[in-house]
N, C-alpha and C positions, 0 to 999 in steps of 0.2 A: 236724149234718151239714156238715162243712166241705169247701170246695173250696179248694185251696191251691196256691201257687207255692213251689217249694223252691230252696234254694241251699246250697252246702257250708257246714258250720259254720265252717271257717277263714275263708272269704270274709266271711261275715256278721259274725263276731267282729272281723275286721280293720276293717270299715266302722264298726261301733259304737264300737270302741276309739278309732279316729282321730277320730270325731265328738265323743266324750266328752272326749278330750284337748284338742281345739281349743276346744270350747264345749259345756257340758252341755245348753244349750237347743237345740243343733242336733239332738240325738237326739230330743227332744220334737217339734221341727219336722218331722223326717224321718218319724216315725210319724204325725203329724197329716196330713202331705201324702199318705202312702199311703192313709189313711182317706178323705180328701176326693176323691182321684183315683179311687178304686174305688167310691165311694158310688153313682154312677149305674149301674154294672154290678150291684152288689148289689141295688139296688132293682128293676132289670130282672129279675134272676133270681127274686127273691121274687114278682114280678108274674106269673110263669109258673105258679104254683100256682093251682089252681081256687079261686074265691071261696067256693063252697059245698062241703061235704063230698061227696066222690065216693061214699061209702058211708054208709048211714043209721046204722050202728053207732057212728059218731063224732059224732053230734049229740045235743044235750041232749034228754032225754025218750025217746030211742030206744036206750038202752043205753050211751051215751057218758058217761064220767066224767072229772073233772079228773085229771090234766092232759091226757087224751086227747081232749078235745073239739076239734073242728076249728075253727080260726080262721085268718084270713089271716096268713101269717108276716111278720115284720119281720126285716130283715137286720142283722147286726152284723159289723164288720170288726175283726179282731185282728191286731196286728203283733207279731212275736216280740220277746221281751225279750232273752234271751241264748242263744247256741247251746251245745248240749251236745257235747263232743268225741266224735268217732266216730259221730255220728248225722246223718242228713239233717235239716236245719232247715226248718220251714215258715216262710217269711219273712212271708207274709201269708195270712190265711184269711178267707173269707167264710162266715159261719155263719148258719144259719136254725134257731133253737132253738124248734122247735114239734114236740112228740112225735108228734102224729097225722100231720103231714106226713112226718116221718122214717120212720115205720112204713110208710105207704102208698107213699112214694117208692121205698123199697128192697124192698118185699114181693116175694119170689120171686127176688131177685138171687143169693142164695147157692146156689140150687138150679136155676137156669136151665138148661134142656136135660137135666135129670136125671129127668124124669117125677115130680117131687116127691119124689125119693129123700131120705128123712130128714125130710121136712116133715110136720108134724102135719096132721090133717084140718082143723083150724081155719085153719092157714096156707094150705092148698090152697083152702079156701073163700074166703079173703080175696083170693088171687090171681085166682081165677075170677070173683069179684064185680067186681074192678077191670077185668078183661078184658071182661066183659059190659057194664060201664058205659062202655066205650070207652077205657079207660086201660091199654092194653097196655104191657109193659115195653120201654123204648127202650134207648139206649146207657147201660147201667149205672144206669138210673133211669127215672122217668116224666116229671117236669115240670122240675125244677131242674137235676139233674145233667147230662142230655143238653145242655141249653142252655149250661151252664158249659163243657163240652168243645167246643162250637161256638165259644164266645167266648174260649177259652183263648189263642189268639194275640194278641188285643187286650189281655187281662189281662197277658200276658207283656210286651207292648210298653209298657204303663203302668208295670210294675215296672222294666223296663230304663230307661225315661225318668227315673223317680224316683231310681233308683240312680245313674245317670249324673250327674244334677243334683247330688246330694250328694257324689259322688266328685269332681266339678269344684270344689265348695266346699272340700273337704279339700285338693285340689291347690293351689287359689288361696291358701288360708291358709298352707299349707306354704311356697309360694314367697315370700309376704310375710315369713314368719318368717326365711327365709335371707338376706334383704337386710340 
């Protein structure tokens, strides 16, 4: 379940190309910086998920099976490798790879406001169970996604700061090369 910041493929390709041409270690440093700058945001987002399973069907001994057992998620941050022409590129993504969280976070989002149109009875029961437990559907999700959208301006500010820092490094090295 990624939450991502996007940039045009041409811009991202240009940044990576310039960094590689100047110093291949700059690309590694660039990706490492994105990860370290966004780590506090990622941990905060993961911390929004309930510590215990909101529904008993996702716990051991009550019907839950691997990989769908509830556990507190950990966040990972991936930084794009290379851009594909003609596509929007996810520059950086915060991912919470926990199947039970993904299911419960998004349960009912595809059918919101449609009286369950197209939803199976099992899906309807899942959504009703979450609502009864006090976990109604928020802005495109329940725990993590709404928090991401609230924090999106700060995530964008971090991305712009990192991009500007490395753009300045490229500019400085290019100026030094012209002398």
